[in-house]
C-alpha positions in Angstrom: 66.7 62.3 -65.5 64.0 61.3 -68.1 62.6 58.3 -66.2 61.5 60.5 -63.3 58.5 62.2 -65.0 56.3 59.1 -64.9 56.3 58.8 -61.1 53.1 60.8 -60.5 53.7 63.0 -57.5 57.3 62.0 -57.1 59.4 65.2 -56.9 63.1 65.7 -57.2 64.7 68.1 -54.8 68.2 69.2 -54.2 69.6 68.1 -50.9 72.1 70.9 -50.9 69.5 73.7 -50.3 68.6 72.8 -46.7 70.2 75.5 -44.5 72.1 74.3 -41.5 69.9 74.4 -38.4 71.6 75.5 -35.2 71.0 73.6 -32.0 71.0 75.9 -29.1 71.9 73.0 -26.8 75.6 73.3 -28.0 76.0 76.9 -26.8 76.5 76.8 -23.0 76.5 80.6 -22.7 73.2 80.9 -24.4 71.5 78.4 -22.2 73.2 79.3 -18.9 70.3 81.2 -17.4 67.5 79.5 -19.3 65.1 77.1 -17.6 64.3 73.9 -19.4 60.7 73.8 -20.5 58.6 70.9 -19.3 57.0 68.6 -21.9 53.5 70.0 -22.5 52.2 66.5 -23.3 52.4 64.1 -20.3 52.2 60.4 -20.8 49.9 58.8 -18.4 50.9 55.2 -18.8 53.2 53.0 -20.9 52.0 49.8 -22.5 54.6 47.6 -24.0 53.0 45.3 -26.6 55.5 43.5 -28.8 54.9 40.9 -31.5 58.5 39.7 -31.2 61.1 39.4 -28.5 63.1 42.6 -28.4 66.0 41.0 -26.6 66.5 38.7 -29.6 65.9 41.2 -32.3 66.7 44.7 -31.1 69.8 46.1 -32.8 72.5 47.0 -30.4 75.5 48.3 -32.3 74.8 52.0 -31.9 76.6 55.3 -32.1 74.2 57.8 -30.4 75.2 61.1 -29.1 76.3 60.5 -25.5 78.1 63.8 -24.8 78.4 66.9 -26.9 81.8 67.5 -25.2 83.0 64.3 -26.9 82.0 65.5 -30.4 84.0 67.6 -32.9 82.7 69.8 -35.5 84.2 68.8 -38.8 83.1 70.1 -42.2 82.0 67.2 -44.5 84.3 66.4 -47.4 83.6 68.1 -50.7 81.9 66.1 -53.4 82.9 65.5 -57.0 80.3 67.4 -59.1 81.3 65.4 -62.2 80.6 62.0 -60.5 77.5 60.1 -61.4 74.8 61.1 -58.9 73.1 58.6 -56.6 69.3 58.7 -56.2 67.8 58.4 -52.7 64.0 57.8 -52.4 61.9 58.1 -49.3 58.4 56.8 -48.9 57.9 58.3 -45.4 56.9 61.8 -46.3 55.0 64.0 -45.5 54.5 62.4 -42.0 58.3 62.3 -41.5 59.4 65.7 -42.9 61.4 65.7 -46.1 64.0 67.9 -44.4 65.3 64.8 -42.5 66.0 63.0 -45.8 67.7 66.1 -47.3 70.1 65.9 -44.4 70.5 62.2 -44.9 71.3 62.8 -48.6 74.0 65.2 -47.6 75.5 62.6 -45.2 75.5 60.0 -48.0 77.3 62.6 -50.2 79.9 63.0 -47.5 80.3 59.3 -47.3 80.6 58.7 -51.0 81.8 62.1 -52.3 79.2 61.8 -55.0 76.1 64.0 -55.5 72.8 62.6 -54.2 69.4 63.6 -55.7 66.3 63.1 -53.6 63.0 61.6 -54.7 60.0 61.4 -52.4 56.7 59.6 -52.7 53.9 60.9 -50.5 51.3 58.3 -51.6 51.1 55.0 -49.8 51.6 51.6 -51.3 53.6 52.9 -54.3 56.5 50.8 -55.5 60.1 52.0 -55.5 61.2 53.3 -58.9 63.7 50.5 -59.3 65.2 51.8 -62.6 66.5 55.0 -61.1 66.7 54.6 -57.3 70.0 53.6 -55.5 68.8 53.9 -51.9 65.2 53.8 -50.5 63.9 54.5 -47.0 60.7 52.5 -46.4 58.3 51.9 -43.5 58.8 48.8 -41.3 57.8 45.5 -43.0 58.1 47.0 -46.4 60.1 45.2 -49.0 62.1 46.0 -52.2 62.9 43.0 -54.3 65.6 44.9 -56.2 67.3 46.1 -53.0 69.1 44.7 -50.0 68.8 46.0 -46.5 71.6 48.4 -45.6 72.9 47.4 -42.1 72.2 50.8 -40.5 69.1 52.8 -39.4 68.0 55.8 -37.4 67.8 56.0 -33.6 64.9 58.3 -32.6 64.5 59.9 -29.2 61.6 58.4 -27.1 61.1 58.1 -23.4 61.1 54.3 -23.7 64.2 54.1 -25.9 67.5 53.9 -24.0 69.2 55.5 -27.0 70.6 52.2 -28.4 67.6 50.9 -30.4 66.4 51.7 -33.9 62.9 50.4 -33.1 60.0 52.7 -33.5 57.4 53.2 -30.7 53.7 54.0 -31.3 51.9 56.6 -29.2 48.2 56.7 -28.4 47.0 60.3 -28.6 43.6 61.7 -27.5 42.1 65.2 -28.0 43.3 67.7 -25.3 39.8 68.1 -23.8 39.5 64.4 -23.2 42.9 64.0 -21.6 41.9 64.9 -18.0 39.1 62.4 -18.0 40.8 59.4 -19.7 42.9 57.1 -17.5 43.5 54.3 -20.0 42.5 53.0 -23.3 39.4 51.2 -21.9 37.9 54.6 -21.1 37.6 55.2 -24.8 35.0 52.5 -25.5 32.5 53.6 -28.2 34.6 56.6 -29.3 35.9 57.2 -32.8 39.5 56.1 -33.6 41.8 57.2 -36.5 44.2 54.5 -37.8 47.0 55.4 -40.2 47.7 52.0 -41.6 44.7 49.6 -41.2 45.6 47.7 -44.4 49.1 46.8 -43.3 49.6 43.4 -41.8 51.9 44.9 -39.2 51.8 48.5 -38.0 50.4 51.0 -35.6 46.8 49.8 -36.1 47.7 46.1 -35.4 49.6 47.1 -32.2 46.6 49.0 -30.9 44.1 46.2 -31.7 46.5 43.6 -30.3 46.6 45.5 -27.1 42.8 45.6 -26.9 42.6 41.9 -27.7 45.0 41.2 -24.8 42.4 43.0 -22.6 39.6 40.9 -23.9 38.3 43.4 -26.4 37.6 43.1 -30.1 37.9 45.6 -33.0 34.2 46.5 -32.3 35.5 48.2 -29.1 35.5 51.6 -30.9 32.3 53.2 -32.1 34.0 53.7 -35.4 37.5 53.2 -36.9 38.5 55.6 -39.7 41.4 55.1 -42.2 43.2 58.4 -42.0 45.5 57.5 -44.9 48.7 58.7 -43.2 50.4 59.4 -39.8 50.1 63.1 -40.1 46.5 62.9 -41.2 45.8 60.9 -38.0 47.2 63.7 -35.9 45.1 66.3 -37.8 41.9 64.3 -37.4 42.4 64.0 -33.6 43.4 67.6 -33.2 40.4 68.7 -35.4 38.1 66.5 -33.3 37.0 64.3 -36.2 38.0 61.5 -33.9 38.7 61.3 -30.2 41.7 58.9 -30.3 44.4 57.9 -32.8 47.7 56.0 -33.0 50.9 57.3 -34.7 54.5 56.4 -34.8 56.4 58.4 -32.2 58.9 60.1 -34.5 56.0 61.7 -36.4 54.4 63.0 -33.2 57.7 64.2 -31.8 58.4 66.4 -34.8 55.0 67.9 -35.4 53.9 68.5 -31.8 56.8 71.0 -31.5 55.8 72.9 -34.7 52.0 72.7 -35.0 50.1 74.3 -32.1 46.9 72.1 -32.6 49.0 68.9 -32.6 51.1 70.2 -29.7 48.0 70.2 -27.5 47.2 66.5 -28.0 47.5 64.3 -24.9 49.7 61.2 -25.0 47.8 58.4 -23.3 50.5 55.7 -23.6 52.9 53.9 -25.9 52.8 50.6 -27.7 55.4 48.5 -29.4 57.9 48.8 -30.6 57.7 48.3 -34.3 60.9 47.4 -36.2 63.1 50.3 -37.5 62.5 52.2 -40.6 64.3 50.3 -43.4 67.1 51.7 -45.5 67.5 49.7 -48.7 70.2 49.9 -51.3 69.9 48.7 -54.9 71.6 45.4 -55.5 73.5 47.1 -58.3 75.4 49.4 -55.9 78.8 48.0 -55.1 79.7 46.4 -51.8 82.4 49.0 -51.3 80.0 51.9 -51.6 77.5 50.2 -49.2 80.3 49.8 -46.6 81.3 53.5 -47.0 77.7 54.6 -46.4 77.1 52.3 -43.4 80.4 53.1 -41.7 80.0 56.8 -42.2 76.4 56.9 -40.8 77.3 54.8 -37.7 80.0 57.3 -36.8 78.3 60.4 -38.0 77.1 61.7 -34.6 80.7 62.0 -33.4 80.8 65.0 -35.7 78.9 68.0 -34.2 78.0 69.1 -37.7 75.7 66.1 -38.1 74.4 66.3 -34.5 73.2 69.8 -35.3 71.7 68.8 -38.6 69.8 65.6 -37.4 68.7 66.7 -34.0 65.7 68.9 -35.1 64.1 65.7 -36.5 64.5 63.7 -33.2 67.4 61.6 -34.5 69.9 61.0 -31.8 72.1 58.4 -33.5 72.4 55.6 -35.9 72.5 51.9 -35.2 73.2 48.6 -36.9 70.2 46.9 -38.5 69.4 43.4 -39.9 66.6 41.4 -41.4 66.2 39.7 -37.9 64.5 42.9 -36.7 61.6 42.4 -39.2 60.9 38.7 -38.3 57.7 38.0 -36.5 56.8 35.1 -34.3 55.6 32.2 -36.5 52.7 31.5 -34.2 51.5 35.1 -34.1 48.0 35.6 -35.4 46.9 38.4 -37.6 44.6 40.9 -35.9 41.7 42.2 -38.0 41.8 46.0 -38.2 38.5 46.7 -39.8 34.9 46.0 -38.7 31.7 45.8 -40.7 28.9 48.1 -39.5 25.3 47.4 -40.3 
């Protein structure tokens, strides 16, 4: 694919190499005598701050996993190796692990019976490679002029999500040694804060600062705000005590806290949001028939135990319908400054 060499750090991986990950939750005998482990990271309080009305915008047509007993394990259909491959690009790595999108690529292969190649862009604010990409997964409030929103998105596990929403919550994290002494966000006055997306008009940073403004505070509340550059970098900065507090999207924290000891020790102070879902776009050149196949297959994918096993390690518990309404903000909403000048 000659056009792919000009994309800097974009890399092409084969989605067929990811080994199947077994979920021990489906083996009753194995877990018969085991005691569930408590979540090592308690959440002290929940703060719901929304810039839009969730009851009007929250997608509801969902197919989450409600009972493993109701699922069946069916091998995905084989693909036609001679068919023209589709190209799926993700702009959510490395914060969201590339493995999730390898599994998604395999699901798209099963839906279309065509091979899917995966392209990932780890740098922020890079455009979609429109000449080669057929599907793109982008952060909330991102746009792709050459694409149209696919009416389906992920449902991620979160204590505030009832399992029917694709919206993404944002968690406030503090260093483990501060956890026992911090009751709420106002106890962090004058501390250093890591923000993953301060340049975005809407994101984790604006949710945090909107919450502070609702409490009568300004962006000068923190002693210093640092642009971490990414969600995963925010977690590393707090874990490494470069800052005392940070905000990250919950799916990022959920995955890395289980696999990185230093991140696993972080304390969750509360949750904000939610933000709209991660957006799955499809190139306008892709036929309506193919779009429908992909959407329909993903919405029913979790009825197949094969996909339950594959997606669950990444915190995905289902897929739900999605629309542009989820990304509309209140017309009267004011922008919140996310940076402060220091003299």
